[in-house]
Backbone as ProteinMPNN parsed JSONL, in Angstrom:
{"seq_chain_A": "MIDFKNKKVFKLSGEKVEKGAKAVKDLLISGEEVIDSYSSVRDRLVFTNKRVISINVQGVTGTKKDYTSIPYKRIQTFSIETSGIMDLDAELSFYISSVGEITFQLSGGSNIRGLCAAISEHIL", "coords_chain_A": {"N_chain_A": [[79.107, 71.98, 36.714], [77.327, 71.164, 39.631], [77.901, 68.122, 40.976], [75.615, 66.312, 42.254], [75.349, 63.661, 43.078], [77.939, 62.789, 43.619], [78.725, 64.587, 45.488], [80.334, 66.92, 45.052], [83.169, 68.914, 45.806], [84.11, 72.238, 46.082], [86.988, 74.282, 46.177], [87.384, 77.364, 47.446], [88.133, 80.888, 47.485], [87.666, 83.974, 49.204], [86.377, 86.867, 47.505], [86.057, 90.167, 46.056], [82.839, 91.539, 46.426], [81.771, 92.848, 44.264], [82.854, 91.554, 42.011], [81.563, 89.063, 42.037], [78.937, 89.988, 41.767], [79.008, 91.075, 39.202], [79.387, 88.755, 37.711], [76.943, 87.441, 37.938], [74.975, 89.201, 37.216], [73.026, 89.207, 35.145], [71.313, 87.247, 35.964], [69.998, 87.948, 38.257], [67.039, 88.801, 40.105], [64.386, 91.226, 40.563], [65.041, 93.231, 43.342], [66.94, 91.532, 44.35], [70.127, 91.081, 45.769], [73.684, 90.839, 45.769], [75.491, 89.402, 48.393], [77.829, 88.18, 49.204], [80.849, 86.685, 47.893], [82.776, 84.109, 46.376], [85.624, 82.553, 44.87], [87.332, 80.198, 42.723], [90.049, 79.087, 40.72], [88.667, 79.078, 38.264], [85.951, 78.696, 38.802], [83.001, 79.844, 40.633], [81.238, 80.985, 43.546], [78.376, 82.494, 44.526], [76.667, 84.417, 46.854], [73.464, 85.578, 47.389], [70.804, 87.712, 48.584], [68.692, 86.012, 48.344], [69.368, 83.486, 47.361], [71.875, 80.923, 46.617], [74.306, 80.924, 44.161], [75.984, 78.838, 42.07], [78.714, 78.789, 39.926], [80.049, 77.081, 37.328], [82.718, 76.977, 35.352], [83.323, 75.877, 32.104], [85.112, 73.949, 29.607], [87.941, 74.71, 27.424], [88.241, 77.397, 26.661], [86.604, 78.681, 28.423], [84.177, 79.857, 27.913], [81.782, 78.535, 28.066], [79.411, 78.058, 30.574], [78.059, 76.677, 33.555], [75.306, 77.314, 35.497], [74.106, 76.96, 38.703], [71.374, 77.273, 40.752], [70.561, 77.695, 44.101], [67.976, 78.052, 46.039], [67.482, 79.664, 49.176], [65.243, 78.857, 50.609], [65.018, 76.177, 50.075], [67.019, 74.921, 51.428], [67.461, 72.722, 53.962], [68.986, 72.149, 56.277], [72.161, 73.373, 57.444], [75.726, 73.293, 57.79], [78.794, 74.374, 59.282], [82.332, 74.186, 59.202], [84.972, 75.302, 60.883], [88.252, 76.692, 60.184], [91.408, 75.36, 61.321], [94.474, 74.93, 63.202], [96.153, 73.03, 61.948], [94.562, 72.222, 59.81], [93.772, 74.276, 57.406], [91.587, 75.028, 55.948], [88.105, 75.913, 55.636], [84.755, 74.619, 55.843], [81.569, 74.551, 54.258], [78.455, 73.18, 54.384], [75.464, 72.21, 52.784], [72.229, 70.836, 53.204], [69.888, 69.468, 51.234], [66.586, 68.732, 50.462], [65.725, 65.831, 48.658], [68.012, 66.06, 47.16], [70.395, 65.977, 48.648], [73.566, 66.206, 50.29], [75.636, 69.052, 49.832], [78.836, 70.239, 49.583], [81.053, 72.901, 50.167], [84.336, 73.953, 49.99], [86.171, 76.324, 51.656], [88.748, 78.817, 51.687], [91.061, 79.233, 54.421], [91.162, 81.898, 55.267], [88.639, 82.872, 54.983], [85.574, 84.405, 56.075], [83.899, 82.507, 57.686], [82.138, 82.315, 59.844], [80.733, 84.732, 59.734], [79.523, 84.371, 57.27], [77.894, 82.215, 57.896], [76.12, 83.478, 59.692], [74.875, 85.257, 57.92], [73.596, 83.482, 56.121], [71.865, 82.261, 57.911], [70.145, 84.396, 58.494], [68.604, 84.397, 56.231], [67.414, 81.89, 55.982], [66.168, 81.169, 58.315]], "CA_chain_A": [[77.861, 71.569, 37.313], [77.474, 70.491, 40.906], [77.561, 66.709, 40.849], [74.913, 66.032, 43.491], [75.565, 62.284, 43.5], [79.292, 62.639, 44.138], [78.945, 65.619, 46.501], [81.523, 67.631, 44.618], [83.678, 69.943, 46.704], [84.825, 73.33, 45.452], [87.856, 75.021, 47.087], [87.138, 78.739, 47.046], [88.663, 81.991, 48.29], [86.834, 85.173, 49.154], [86.703, 87.885, 46.52], [85.221, 91.358, 46.176], [81.429, 91.313, 46.103], [81.526, 93.404, 42.923], [83.187, 90.542, 40.997], [80.453, 88.11, 42.019], [77.756, 90.678, 41.238], [79.193, 91.187, 37.751], [79.263, 87.421, 37.127], [75.55, 86.955, 37.964], [74.061, 90.347, 37.036], [71.913, 88.875, 34.252], [70.468, 86.233, 36.598], [69.336, 88.496, 39.443], [65.665, 89.282, 39.963], [64.125, 92.495, 41.223], [65.256, 93.214, 44.786], [67.991, 90.588, 44.731], [71.438, 91.715, 45.895], [74.803, 89.969, 46.121], [75.977, 89.71, 49.735], [79.18, 87.637, 49.371], [81.292, 85.987, 46.698], [83.994, 83.313, 46.5], [86.006, 82.001, 43.571], [88.529, 79.371, 42.572], [90.731, 79.52, 39.499], [87.671, 79.333, 37.223], [84.576, 78.602, 39.29], [82.587, 80.914, 41.55], [80.08, 80.759, 44.398], [77.853, 83.826, 44.831], [75.559, 84.426, 47.802], [72.602, 86.753, 47.288], [69.849, 87.74, 49.688], [67.623, 85.068, 48.051], [69.85, 82.168, 46.958], [73.289, 80.702, 46.35], [74.496, 80.611, 42.75], [77.265, 78.2, 41.78], [79.078, 78.936, 38.517], [81.095, 76.146, 36.927], [83.233, 77.343, 34.029], [83.66, 74.652, 31.389], [85.832, 74.066, 28.344], [89.264, 75.324, 27.397], [88.145, 78.852, 26.559], [85.844, 79.194, 29.554], [82.972, 80.581, 27.497], [80.619, 77.748, 28.482], [79.264, 78.096, 32.019], [76.892, 76.057, 34.141], [74.828, 78.058, 36.659], [73.186, 76.211, 39.555], [70.758, 78.158, 41.726], [70.063, 76.998, 45.287], [67.202, 78.988, 46.863], [67.612, 79.438, 50.616], [64.061, 78.171, 51.137], [65.181, 74.745, 49.836], [68.056, 74.4, 52.32], [66.84, 72.238, 55.193], [69.965, 72.415, 57.334], [73.5, 73.616, 56.944], [76.741, 73.23, 58.829], [80.088, 74.951, 58.95], [83.499, 73.681, 59.909], [85.951, 76.392, 60.852], [89.636, 76.278, 59.965], [92.178, 75.146, 62.542], [95.916, 75.158, 63.09], [96.706, 72.128, 60.935], [93.643, 72.218, 58.668], [93.568, 75.709, 57.177], [90.38, 75.277, 55.169], [86.796, 75.862, 56.284], [83.774, 73.969, 54.982], [80.161, 74.904, 54.361], [77.646, 72.103, 53.805], [74.021, 72.38, 52.718], [71.45, 69.616, 53.069], [68.722, 69.851, 50.452], [65.657, 67.635, 50.259], [65.762, 65.114, 47.376], [69.307, 66.267, 46.508], [71.424, 65.476, 49.546], [74.553, 67.149, 50.831], [76.539, 69.768, 48.938], [79.883, 70.822, 50.416], [81.955, 73.868, 49.556], [85.531, 74.147, 50.812], [86.595, 77.717, 51.58], [90.087, 79.044, 52.223], [91.093, 79.542, 55.846], [90.969, 83.323, 55.508], [87.233, 83.227, 54.776], [84.791, 84.728, 57.263], [82.879, 81.46, 57.683], [81.122, 82.613, 60.859], [79.91, 85.803, 59.173], [78.719, 83.752, 56.215], [76.879, 81.438, 58.616], [75.111, 84.426, 60.191], [74.124, 85.78, 56.769], [72.716, 82.419, 55.648], [70.826, 82.104, 58.933], [69.197, 85.487, 58.306], [67.757, 84.142, 55.071], [66.694, 80.609, 56.003], [65.436, 80.959, 59.568]], "C_chain_A": [[78.159, 70.924, 38.663], [77.024, 69.06, 40.709], [76.929, 66.276, 42.164], [75.134, 64.597, 43.984], [76.934, 62.092, 44.128], [79.658, 63.705, 45.164], [80.236, 66.392, 46.226], [81.899, 68.744, 45.587], [84.435, 70.977, 45.881], [85.728, 73.977, 46.497], [87.887, 76.467, 46.614], [87.765, 79.737, 48.013], [87.743, 83.189, 48.149], [87.318, 86.141, 48.093], [85.792, 89.086, 46.741], [83.811, 91.056, 45.691], [81.116, 91.793, 44.685], [81.817, 92.385, 41.823], [82.068, 89.503, 40.89], [79.202, 88.723, 41.42], [77.839, 90.791, 39.713], [78.956, 89.836, 37.067], [77.813, 86.946, 37.039], [74.527, 88.043, 37.651], [72.866, 90.032, 36.152], [70.941, 87.862, 34.853], [69.634, 86.784, 37.752], [67.93, 88.993, 39.135], [65.521, 90.598, 40.713], [64.274, 92.355, 42.737], [66.342, 92.262, 45.256], [69.349, 91.287, 44.706], [72.485, 90.683, 46.286], [75.328, 90.393, 47.484], [77.386, 89.169, 50.0], [79.543, 86.854, 48.12], [82.632, 85.301, 46.951], [84.334, 82.762, 45.128], [87.215, 81.088, 43.701], [89.208, 79.886, 41.308], [89.716, 79.886, 38.417], [86.242, 79.412, 37.739], [84.278, 79.679, 40.327], [81.351, 80.477, 42.324], [79.623, 82.127, 44.883], [76.639, 83.68, 45.748], [74.768, 85.709, 47.61], [71.684, 86.745, 48.51], [68.702, 86.751, 49.466], [68.106, 83.639, 47.775], [71.374, 82.126, 46.884], [73.386, 80.307, 44.883], [75.903, 80.059, 42.571], [77.522, 78.33, 40.285], [80.262, 78.022, 38.228], [81.508, 76.492, 35.507], [83.743, 76.079, 33.354], [84.43, 74.949, 30.12], [87.151, 74.805, 28.471], [89.18, 76.844, 27.408], [87.384, 79.476, 27.715], [84.598, 79.961, 29.17], [81.695, 79.849, 27.886], [80.584, 77.711, 30.007], [77.982, 77.401, 32.43], [76.541, 76.841, 35.404], [73.839, 77.175, 37.421], [72.689, 77.145, 40.644], [70.179, 77.332, 42.872], [69.311, 78.017, 46.141], [67.347, 78.659, 48.348], [66.433, 78.651, 51.178], [64.131, 76.66, 50.933], [66.239, 74.11, 50.743], [67.397, 74.011, 53.634], [67.74, 72.494, 56.398], [71.293, 72.762, 56.674], [74.472, 73.528, 58.104], [78.006, 73.91, 58.328], [81.156, 74.234, 59.756], [84.556, 74.761, 59.776], [87.344, 75.834, 60.607], [90.341, 76.133, 61.311], [93.65, 75.423, 62.298], [96.516, 74.306, 61.982], [95.857, 72.097, 59.663], [93.221, 73.666, 58.427], [92.293, 76.041, 56.418], [89.131, 75.183, 56.04], [85.832, 75.191, 55.312], [82.373, 74.452, 55.303], [79.382, 73.802, 53.665], [76.173, 72.462, 53.88], [73.388, 71.003, 52.606], [70.122, 70.006, 52.437], [67.869, 68.608, 50.193], [65.728, 67.131, 48.822], [67.049, 65.359, 46.58], [70.408, 65.665, 47.363], [72.344, 66.591, 50.011], [75.398, 67.753, 49.725], [77.554, 70.454, 49.841], [80.762, 71.749, 49.598], [83.128, 74.071, 50.497], [86.042, 75.563, 50.565], [87.984, 77.871, 52.191], [89.999, 79.483, 53.68], [90.867, 81.002, 56.171], [89.53, 83.781, 55.346], [86.542, 83.51, 56.11], [83.611, 83.757, 57.342], [81.786, 81.729, 58.713], [80.185, 83.727, 60.383], [78.996, 85.282, 58.079], [77.589, 82.93, 56.83], [75.749, 82.351, 59.125], [74.243, 84.954, 59.049], [73.15, 84.725, 56.214], [71.558, 82.236, 56.623], [69.744, 83.177, 58.806], [68.18, 85.176, 57.217], [66.98, 82.836, 55.142], [65.907, 80.392, 57.289], [64.23, 81.852, 59.676]], "O_chain_A": [[79.152, 70.211, 38.804], [75.884, 68.813, 40.314], [77.643, 65.908, 43.097], [75.107, 64.352, 45.19], [77.079, 61.315, 45.072], [80.785, 63.724, 45.658], [81.112, 66.49, 47.085], [81.029, 69.431, 46.121], [85.3, 70.628, 45.077], [85.276, 74.204, 47.62], [88.359, 76.76, 45.515], [87.906, 79.463, 49.204], [87.119, 83.392, 47.107], [88.513, 86.229, 47.813], [84.854, 89.015, 47.535], [83.62, 90.398, 44.669], [80.286, 91.202, 43.993], [81.113, 92.347, 40.814], [81.676, 89.113, 39.79], [78.486, 88.072, 40.658], [76.836, 90.618, 39.022], [78.391, 89.78, 35.974], [77.479, 86.141, 36.169], [73.327, 87.82, 37.808], [71.778, 90.554, 36.398], [69.86, 87.644, 34.306], [68.667, 86.151, 38.176], [67.661, 89.53, 38.06], [66.437, 91.025, 41.416], [63.69, 91.453, 43.339], [66.63, 92.198, 46.451], [69.681, 91.991, 43.753], [72.2, 89.759, 47.048], [75.582, 91.574, 47.723], [78.066, 89.638, 50.913], [78.668, 86.412, 47.376], [83.501, 85.833, 47.642], [83.443, 82.528, 44.311], [88.003, 81.185, 44.642], [88.953, 81.012, 40.882], [89.882, 80.893, 37.728], [85.414, 80.123, 37.169], [85.185, 80.339, 40.834], [80.528, 79.707, 41.83], [80.367, 82.837, 45.56], [75.712, 82.924, 45.461], [75.33, 86.803, 47.661], [71.785, 85.866, 49.365], [67.816, 86.653, 50.315], [67.343, 82.687, 47.935], [72.06, 83.133, 47.061], [72.633, 79.452, 44.415], [76.889, 80.728, 42.881], [76.652, 78.019, 39.471], [81.337, 78.173, 38.809], [80.731, 76.318, 34.568], [84.497, 75.306, 33.945], [84.403, 76.072, 29.616], [87.437, 75.438, 29.487], [89.962, 77.506, 28.091], [87.507, 80.676, 27.961], [84.013, 80.649, 30.007], [80.641, 80.47, 28.023], [81.577, 77.383, 30.656], [76.955, 77.508, 31.761], [77.386, 77.013, 36.283], [72.856, 76.701, 36.853], [73.484, 77.738, 41.373], [69.41, 76.396, 42.653], [69.934, 78.769, 46.89], [67.334, 77.487, 48.726], [66.596, 77.868, 52.114], [63.369, 75.927, 51.564], [66.338, 72.885, 50.813], [66.841, 74.856, 54.336], [67.284, 73.004, 57.422], [71.512, 72.479, 55.496], [74.084, 73.671, 59.263], [78.253, 74.008, 57.126], [80.902, 73.741, 60.854], [84.981, 75.089, 58.669], [87.587, 74.643, 60.801], [89.919, 76.714, 62.311], [94.024, 76.066, 61.317], [97.299, 74.8, 61.17], [96.391, 71.96, 58.563], [92.402, 74.209, 59.168], [91.954, 77.214, 56.261], [89.104, 74.469, 57.043], [86.061, 75.193, 54.103], [82.034, 74.725, 56.454], [79.618, 73.517, 52.491], [75.691, 72.954, 54.9], [73.951, 70.105, 51.98], [69.337, 70.762, 53.01], [68.372, 67.571, 49.761], [65.786, 67.924, 47.882], [67.159, 64.908, 45.44], [71.258, 64.929, 46.862], [71.951, 67.753, 50.109], [75.823, 67.062, 48.8], [77.176, 71.174, 50.765], [81.163, 71.424, 48.481], [82.931, 74.336, 51.683], [86.309, 75.954, 49.429], [88.349, 77.135, 53.108], [88.989, 80.036, 54.115], [90.414, 81.314, 57.273], [89.23, 84.958, 55.549], [86.885, 82.925, 57.137], [82.467, 84.138, 57.095], [80.623, 81.402, 58.475], [78.976, 83.662, 60.609], [77.842, 85.695, 57.969], [76.461, 82.95, 56.338], [74.569, 82.021, 58.996], [73.027, 85.081, 59.192], [72.011, 85.048, 55.877], [70.409, 82.074, 56.211], [68.561, 82.893, 58.992], [67.038, 85.633, 57.271], [65.985, 82.678, 54.435], [65.055, 79.505, 57.34], [63.508, 81.797, 60.672]]}, "name": "protein", "num_of_chains": 1, "seq": "MIDFKNKKVFKLSGEKVEKGAKAVKDLLISGEEVIDSYSSVRDRLVFTNKRVISINVQGVTGTKKDYTSIPYKRIQTFSIETSGIMDLDAELSFYISSVGEITFQLSGGSNIRGLCAAISEHIL"}
């Protein structure tokens, strides 16, 4: 679960869109398509054309999962921090009314600028 009070940070690497689509296929509505996907060892962050879905795998066996849906229309502002020479990770932060800031840490190889453009297409 995203701990909104503690502004939990996930460190994620890009993965094939098909893997993210498979993970959320039962949650998608008519006309909704996966546009990007990132994962850590167990958790996943999936971007669709309508929302962001965070999947937190729980327990030893990993059968229990928490799904958090963040509709783009609820994101008031967002920011990105690109990777640098010494700091190889990129960050994506959302600011959501009555929730606060949520930050996701992405590996340096992520296309953070492309992700920014895709999010902008859906919230602007």
